PDB file as gemmi writes it, atoms N, CA and C in Angstrom:
CRYST1    1.000    1.000    1.000  90.00  90.00  90.00 P 1                      
ATOM      1  N   UNK A   1      13.007   4.572  47.708  1.00  0.00           N  
ATOM      2  CA  UNK A   1      14.109   4.689  46.601  1.00  0.00           C  
ATOM      3  C   UNK A   1      14.781   6.221  46.512  1.00  0.00           C  
ATOM      4  N   UNK A   2      15.895   6.508  46.599  1.00  0.00           N  
ATOM      5  CA  UNK A   2      16.917   7.885  46.523  1.00  0.00           C  
ATOM      6  C   UNK A   2      16.398   8.231  45.413  1.00  0.00           C  
ATOM      7  N   UNK A   3      16.073   9.684  45.421  1.00  0.00           N  
ATOM      8  CA  UNK A   3      15.898  10.584  44.328  1.00  0.00           C  
ATOM      9  C   UNK A   3      16.998  10.912  43.508  1.00  0.00           C  
ATOM     10  N   UNK A   4      16.960  11.267  42.390  1.00  0.00           N  
ATOM     11  CA  UNK A   4      17.972  11.169  41.525  1.00  0.00           C  
ATOM     12  C   UNK A   4      18.320  13.103  41.204  1.00  0.00           C  
ATOM     13  N   UNK A   5      19.391  13.559  41.333  1.00  0.00           N  
ATOM     14  CA  UNK A   5      19.635  14.977  41.248  1.00  0.00           C  
ATOM     15  C   UNK A   5      19.530  14.896  39.867  1.00  0.00           C  
ATOM     16  N   UNK A   6      18.680  16.436  39.141  1.00  0.00           N  
ATOM     17  CA  UNK A   6      18.382  16.462  37.853  1.00  0.00           C  
ATOM     18  C   UNK A   6      19.317  16.908  37.199  1.00  0.00           C  
ATOM     19  N   UNK A   7      20.683  17.684  37.455  1.00  0.00           N  
ATOM     20  CA  UNK A   7      21.481  18.207  36.900  1.00  0.00           C  
ATOM     21  C   UNK A   7      22.867  17.521  37.274  1.00  0.00           C  
ATOM     22  N   UNK A   8      23.664  17.182  36.124  1.00  0.00           N  
ATOM     23  CA  UNK A   8      25.053  16.504  36.651  1.00  0.00           C  
ATOM     24  C   UNK A   8      25.825  17.556  37.498  1.00  0.00           C  
ATOM     25  N   UNK A   9      26.903  17.056  38.485  1.00  0.00           N  
ATOM     26  CA  UNK A   9      27.721  17.949  39.153  1.00  0.00           C  
ATOM     27  C   UNK A   9      28.577  18.405  38.068  1.00  0.00           C  
ATOM     28  N   UNK A  10      29.171  19.307  38.528  1.00  0.00           N  
ATOM     29  CA  UNK A  10      30.477  20.187  37.714  1.00  0.00           C  
ATOM     30  C   UNK A  10      31.419  19.146  37.301  1.00  0.00           C  
ATOM     31  N   UNK A  11      32.370  18.794  36.437  1.00  0.00           N  
ATOM     32  CA  UNK A  11      33.473  18.110  36.695  1.00  0.00           C  
ATOM     33  C   UNK A  11      34.659  18.677  37.875  1.00  0.00           C  
ATOM     34  N   UNK A  12      35.247  17.890  38.574  1.00  0.00           N  
ATOM     35  CA  UNK A  12      36.175  18.347  39.449  1.00  0.00           C  
ATOM     36  C   UNK A  12      37.452  17.912  39.704  1.00  0.00           C  
ATOM     37  N   UNK A  13      37.490  16.504  39.426  1.00  0.00           N  
ATOM     38  CA  UNK A  13      38.525  15.198  39.965  1.00  0.00           C  
ATOM     39  C   UNK A  13      39.406  15.551  39.178  1.00  0.00           C  
ATOM     40  N   UNK A  14      39.365  15.666  37.816  1.00  0.00           N  
ATOM     41  CA  UNK A  14      40.704  15.546  36.939  1.00  0.00           C  
ATOM     42  C   UNK A  14      39.921  16.319  35.335  1.00  0.00           C  
ATOM     43  N   UNK A  15      41.290  16.598  34.445  1.00  0.00           N  
ATOM     44  CA  UNK A  15      41.065  17.353  33.428  1.00  0.00           C  
ATOM     45  C   UNK A  15      41.019  16.519  32.231  1.00  0.00           C  
ATOM     46  N   UNK A  16      41.350  15.298  32.206  1.00  0.00           N  
ATOM     47  CA  UNK A  16      41.475  14.335  31.297  1.00  0.00           C  
ATOM     48  C   UNK A  16      41.145  13.025  31.749  1.00  0.00           C  
ATOM     49  N   UNK A  17      40.432  11.955  30.891  1.00  0.00           N  
ATOM     50  CA  UNK A  17      39.940  10.912  31.096  1.00  0.00           C  
ATOM     51  C   UNK A  17      41.234  10.140  31.665  1.00  0.00           C  
ATOM     52  N   UNK A  18      42.602  10.113  30.893  1.00  0.00           N  
ATOM     53  CA  UNK A  18      43.940   9.865  31.501  1.00  0.00           C  
ATOM     54  C   UNK A  18      44.087   9.978  32.735  1.00  0.00           C  
ATOM     55  N   UNK A  19      44.141  11.285  33.718  1.00  0.00           N  
ATOM     56  CA  UNK A  19      44.042  11.494  34.709  1.00  0.00           C  
ATOM     57  C   UNK A  19      43.154  10.968  35.265  1.00  0.00           C  
ATOM     58  N   UNK A  20      42.095  10.522  35.256  1.00  0.00           N  
ATOM     59  CA  UNK A  20      40.766  10.250  35.811  1.00  0.00           C  
ATOM     60  C   UNK A  20      41.076   8.316  36.107  1.00  0.00           C  
ATOM     61  N   UNK A  21      41.802   8.162  34.932  1.00  0.00           N  
ATOM     62  CA  UNK A  21      41.949   6.674  35.069  1.00  0.00           C  
ATOM     63  C   UNK A  21      42.902   6.239  36.278  1.00  0.00           C  
ATOM     64  N   UNK A  22      43.964   7.466  36.570  1.00  0.00           N  
ATOM     65  CA  UNK A  22      44.973   7.079  37.122  1.00  0.00           C  
ATOM     66  C   UNK A  22      44.382   7.058  38.474  1.00  0.00           C  
ATOM     67  N   UNK A  23      43.368   7.555  38.712  1.00  0.00           N  
ATOM     68  CA  UNK A  23      42.619   7.541  40.233  1.00  0.00           C  
ATOM     69  C   UNK A  23      41.897   6.456  40.497  1.00  0.00           C  
ATOM     70  N   UNK A  24      41.666   5.385  39.173  1.00  0.00           N  
ATOM     71  CA  UNK A  24      41.160   4.321  39.337  1.00  0.00           C  
ATOM     72  C   UNK A  24      41.829   2.839  39.990  1.00  0.00           C  
ATOM     73  N   UNK A  25      43.332   3.257  39.795  1.00  0.00           N  
ATOM     74  CA  UNK A  25      44.207   2.211  40.003  1.00  0.00           C  
ATOM     75  C   UNK A  25      43.932   1.650  41.394  1.00  0.00           C  
ATOM     76  N   UNK A  26      44.304   0.342  41.589  1.00  0.00           N  
ATOM     77  CA  UNK A  26      43.943  -0.597  42.886  1.00  0.00           C  
ATOM     78  C   UNK A  26      45.077  -1.332  43.040  1.00  0.00           C  
ATOM     79  N   UNK A  27      46.046  -0.947  44.032  1.00  0.00           N  
ATOM     80  CA  UNK A  27      46.998  -2.097  44.127  1.00  0.00           C  
ATOM     81  C   UNK A  27      47.114  -3.209  44.996  1.00  0.00           C  
ATOM     82  N   UNK A  28      47.096  -4.132  44.228  1.00  0.00           N  
ATOM     83  CA  UNK A  28      46.672  -5.629  45.111  1.00  0.00           C  
ATOM     84  C   UNK A  28      47.586  -5.739  46.503  1.00  0.00           C  
ATOM     85  N   UNK A  29      46.808  -6.043  47.377  1.00  0.00           N  
ATOM     86  CA  UNK A  29      47.418  -6.495  48.577  1.00  0.00           C  
ATOM     87  C   UNK A  29      47.153  -8.097  49.231  1.00  0.00           C  
ATOM     88  N   UNK A  30      48.183  -8.627  49.917  1.00  0.00           N  
ATOM     89  CA  UNK A  30      47.648  -9.872  50.203  1.00  0.00           C  
ATOM     90  C   UNK A  30      46.610 -10.019  51.457  1.00  0.00           C  
ATOM     91  N   UNK A  31      45.430  -9.854  50.946  1.00  0.00           N  
ATOM     92  CA  UNK A  31      44.258  -9.838  52.269  1.00  0.00           C  
ATOM     93  C   UNK A  31      43.506 -11.071  51.595  1.00  0.00           C  
ATOM     94  N   UNK A  32      42.586 -11.259  52.398  1.00  0.00           N  
ATOM     95  CA  UNK A  32      41.720 -12.407  52.168  1.00  0.00           C  
ATOM     96  C   UNK A  32      40.555 -11.772  50.958  1.00  0.00           C  
ATOM     97  N   UNK A  33      39.969 -13.276  50.228  1.00  0.00           N  
ATOM     98  CA  UNK A  33      39.150 -12.921  49.390  1.00  0.00           C  
ATOM     99  C   UNK A  33      37.669 -12.302  50.019  1.00  0.00           C  
ATOM    100  N   UNK A  34      37.502 -12.597  51.206  1.00  0.00           N  
ATOM    101  CA  UNK A  34      36.456 -12.342  51.806  1.00  0.00           C  
ATOM    102  C   UNK A  34      36.635 -10.553  52.100  1.00  0.00           C  
ATOM    103  N   UNK A  35      37.612 -10.338  52.399  1.00  0.00           N  
ATOM    104  CA  UNK A  35      37.955  -8.738  52.652  1.00  0.00           C  
ATOM    105  C   UNK A  35      37.714  -7.859  51.320  1.00  0.00           C  
ATOM    106  N   UNK A  36      38.197  -8.608  49.954  1.00  0.00           N  
ATOM    107  CA  UNK A  36      37.861  -7.943  49.048  1.00  0.00           C  
ATOM    108  C   UNK A  36      36.569  -8.195  48.559  1.00  0.00           C  
ATOM    109  N   UNK A  37      35.858  -8.920  48.760  1.00  0.00           N  
ATOM    110  CA  UNK A  37      34.164  -9.337  48.268  1.00  0.00           C  
ATOM    111  C   UNK A  37      33.900  -7.841  49.184  1.00  0.00           C  
ATOM    112  N   UNK A  38      33.809  -7.534  50.491  1.00  0.00           N  
ATOM    113  CA  UNK A  38      33.621  -6.847  51.639  1.00  0.00           C  
ATOM    114  C   UNK A  38      33.725  -5.348  50.724  1.00  0.00           C  
ATOM    115  N   UNK A  39      34.879  -5.109  50.420  1.00  0.00           N  
ATOM    116  CA  UNK A  39      35.743  -3.849  49.739  1.00  0.00           C  
ATOM    117  C   UNK A  39      34.781  -3.570  48.596  1.00  0.00           C  
ATOM    118  N   UNK A  40      34.559  -4.724  47.831  1.00  0.00           N  
ATOM    119  CA  UNK A  40      34.082  -4.417  46.498  1.00  0.00           C  
ATOM    120  C   UNK A  40      32.583  -4.057  46.720  1.00  0.00           C  
ATOM    121  N   UNK A  41      32.041  -4.334  47.781  1.00  0.00           N  
ATOM    122  CA  UNK A  41      30.535  -4.103  47.946  1.00  0.00           C  
ATOM    123  C   UNK A  41      30.136  -2.600  48.151  1.00  0.00           C  
ATOM    124  N   UNK A  42      31.281  -2.374  49.387  1.00  0.00           N  
ATOM    125  CA  UNK A  42      31.054  -0.791  49.379  1.00  0.00           C  
ATOM    126  C   UNK A  42      31.764   0.045  48.561  1.00  0.00           C  
ATOM    127  N   UNK A  43      32.385  -0.292  47.654  1.00  0.00           N  
ATOM    128  CA  UNK A  43      32.859   0.605  46.485  1.00  0.00           C  
ATOM    129  C   UNK A  43      31.711   0.187  45.796  1.00  0.00           C  
ATOM    130  N   UNK A  44      30.925  -0.238  45.696  1.00  0.00           N  
ATOM    131  CA  UNK A  44      29.916  -0.166  44.246  1.00  0.00           C  
ATOM    132  C   UNK A  44      28.518   0.279  45.047  1.00  0.00           C  
ATOM    133  N   UNK A  45      28.807   0.308  46.084  1.00  0.00           N  
ATOM    134  CA  UNK A  45      27.362   0.922  46.919  1.00  0.00           C  
ATOM    135  C   UNK A  45      27.493   2.603  46.875  1.00  0.00           C  
ATOM    136  N   UNK A  46      29.030   2.864  47.257  1.00  0.00           N  
ATOM    137  CA  UNK A  46      29.459   4.386  47.173  1.00  0.00           C  
ATOM    138  C   UNK A  46      29.269   5.028  45.634  1.00  0.00           C  
ATOM    139  N   UNK A  47      29.658   3.780  44.632  1.00  0.00           N  
ATOM    140  CA  UNK A  47      29.086   4.350  43.436  1.00  0.00           C  
ATOM    141  C   UNK A  47      27.565   4.493  42.778  1.00  0.00           C  
ATOM    142  N   UNK A  48      26.988   3.862  43.689  1.00  0.00           N  
ATOM    143  CA  UNK A  48      25.546   3.984  43.059  1.00  0.00           C  
ATOM    144  C   UNK A  48      25.320   5.313  43.676  1.00  0.00           C  
ATOM    145  N   UNK A  49      25.843   5.447  45.296  1.00  0.00           N  
ATOM    146  CA  UNK A  49      25.042   6.804  45.497  1.00  0.00           C  
ATOM    147  C   UNK A  49      25.523   7.929  44.693  1.00  0.00           C  
ATOM    148  N   UNK A  50      27.072   7.946  44.249  1.00  0.00           N  
ATOM    149  CA  UNK A  50      27.474   8.989  43.779  1.00  0.00           C  
ATOM    150  C   UNK A  50      26.621   9.065  42.284  1.00  0.00           C  
ATOM    151  N   UNK A  51      26.388   8.204  41.564  1.00  0.00           N  
ATOM    152  CA  UNK A  51      25.433   8.346  40.523  1.00  0.00           C  
ATOM    153  C   UNK A  51      24.074   8.998  40.660  1.00  0.00           C  
ATOM    154  N   UNK A  52      23.570   8.296  41.622  1.00  0.00           N  
ATOM    155  CA  UNK A  52      22.137   9.036  41.900  1.00  0.00           C  
ATOM    156  C   UNK A  52      22.345  10.829  42.049  1.00  0.00           C  
ATOM    157  N   UNK A  53      23.178  10.825  42.603  1.00  0.00           N  
ATOM    158  CA  UNK A  53      24.092  12.131  43.222  1.00  0.00           C  
ATOM    159  C   UNK A  53      24.282  13.325  41.811  1.00  0.00           C  
ATOM    160  N   UNK A  54      24.365  12.179  41.005  1.00  0.00           N  
ATOM    161  CA  UNK A  54      24.875  12.883  39.609  1.00  0.00           C  
ATOM    162  C   UNK A  54      26.216  13.360  39.455  1.00  0.00           C  
ATOM    163  N   UNK A  55      26.970  12.631  40.571  1.00  0.00           N  
ATOM    164  CA  UNK A  55      28.798  12.834  40.511  1.00  0.00           C  
ATOM    165  C   UNK A  55      29.037  11.963  39.451  1.00  0.00           C  
ATOM    166  N   UNK A  56      29.221  12.057  38.386  1.00  0.00           N  
ATOM    167  CA  UNK A  56      29.666  10.993  37.197  1.00  0.00           C  
ATOM    168  C   UNK A  56      30.805  10.615  37.558  1.00  0.00           C  
ATOM    169  N   UNK A  57      31.881  12.160  37.597  1.00  0.00           N  
ATOM    170  CA  UNK A  57      33.154  11.513  37.745  1.00  0.00           C  
ATOM    171  C   UNK A  57      33.572  10.489  38.863  1.00  0.00           C  
ATOM    172  N   UNK A  58      33.136  11.290  39.944  1.00  0.00           N  
ATOM    173  CA  UNK A  58      33.209   9.884  41.000  1.00  0.00           C  
ATOM    174  C   UNK A  58      32.596   8.568  40.957  1.00  0.00           C  
ATOM    175  N   UNK A  59      31.461   8.404  40.306  1.00  0.00           N  
ATOM    176  CA  UNK A  59      30.828   7.232  40.114  1.00  0.00           C  
ATOM    177  C   UNK A  59      31.346   6.671  39.214  1.00  0.00           C  
ATOM    178  N   UNK A  60      32.031   7.040  37.910  1.00  0.00           N  
ATOM    179  CA  UNK A  60      33.448   6.678  36.869  1.00  0.00           C  
ATOM    180  C   UNK A  60      34.434   5.853  37.920  1.00  0.00           C  
ATOM    181  N   UNK A  61      35.131   6.631  38.633  1.00  0.00           N  
ATOM    182  CA  UNK A  61      36.078   6.301  39.179  1.00  0.00           C  
ATOM    183  C   UNK A  61      36.348   5.165  40.192  1.00  0.00           C  
ATOM    184  N   UNK A  62      34.746   4.605  40.726  1.00  0.00           N  
ATOM    185  CA  UNK A  62      34.156   4.101  41.816  1.00  0.00           C  
ATOM    186  C   UNK A  62      33.955   3.019  41.068  1.00  0.00           C  
ATOM    187  N   UNK A  63      33.278   2.793  40.105  1.00  0.00           N  
ATOM    188  CA  UNK A  63      33.095   1.810  39.229  1.00  0.00           C  
ATOM    189  C   UNK A  63      34.178   1.040  38.794  1.00  0.00           C  
ATOM    190  N   UNK A  64      35.251   1.659  37.866  1.00  0.00           N  
ATOM    191  CA  UNK A  64      36.389   1.273  37.725  1.00  0.00           C  
ATOM    192  C   UNK A  64      36.844   0.551  38.632  1.00  0.00           C  
ATOM    193  N   UNK A  65      37.059   1.124  39.936  1.00  0.00           N  
ATOM    194  CA  UNK A  65      37.662   0.389  41.231  1.00  0.00           C  
ATOM    195  C   UNK A  65      37.050  -0.903  41.459  1.00  0.00           C  
ATOM    196  N   UNK A  66      35.679  -0.595  41.442  1.00  0.00           N  
ATOM    197  CA  UNK A  66      34.877  -2.292  41.935  1.00  0.00           C  
ATOM    198  C   UNK A  66      34.935  -3.100  40.868  1.00  0.00           C  
ATOM    199  N   UNK A  67      35.172  -2.446  39.521  1.00  0.00           N  
ATOM    200  CA  UNK A  67      35.839  -3.726  38.347  1.00  0.00           C  
ATOM    201  C   UNK A  67      37.225  -4.544  38.656  1.00  0.00           C  
ATOM    202  N   UNK A  68      38.309  -3.747  39.060  1.00  0.00           N  
ATOM    203  CA  UNK A  68      39.251  -4.189  39.307  1.00  0.00           C  
ATOM    204  C   UNK A  68      39.252  -5.019  40.375  1.00  0.00           C  
ATOM    205  N   UNK A  69      38.511  -4.383  41.359  1.00  0.00           N  
ATOM    206  CA  UNK A  69      38.580  -5.361  43.123  1.00  0.00           C  
ATOM    207  C   UNK A  69      37.769  -6.545  42.352  1.00  0.00           C  
ATOM    208  N   UNK A  70      36.796  -6.870  41.738  1.00  0.00           N  
ATOM    209  CA  UNK A  70      36.356  -7.813  41.274  1.00  0.00           C  
ATOM    210  C   UNK A  70      37.139  -9.040  40.347  1.00  0.00           C  
ATOM    211  N   UNK A  71      38.101  -8.279  39.800  1.00  0.00           N  
ATOM    212  CA  UNK A  71      38.997  -9.138  38.724  1.00  0.00           C  
ATOM    213  C   UNK A  71      39.769  -9.619  39.584  1.00  0.00           C  
ATOM    214  N   UNK A  72      40.321  -8.723  40.919  1.00  0.00           N  
ATOM    215  CA  UNK A  72      41.440  -9.659  41.873  1.00  0.00           C  
ATOM    216  C   UNK A  72      40.575 -10.970  42.571  1.00  0.00           C  
ATOM    217  N   UNK A  73      39.457 -10.624  42.622  1.00  0.00           N  
ATOM    218  CA  UNK A  73      38.811 -11.684  43.506  1.00  0.00           C  
ATOM    219  C   UNK A  73      38.815 -13.163  42.645  1.00  0.00           C  
TER     220      UNK A  73                                                      
END                                                                             
């Protein structure tokens, strides 16, 4: 099991939650459900890696993207 970093990374993606939420937007495309499922799994895996690295900002963005893609499925 990967080790969890002890100290969270400094904030670097944006200065407010509003700006951070803009980065979570996913534009729906006419692709297969299978492609959406594959994308959702990759996004979730990357979000988990970021969480373990204590990159909370990037993890938040990726988790929100995951939820958006999940809702598209």
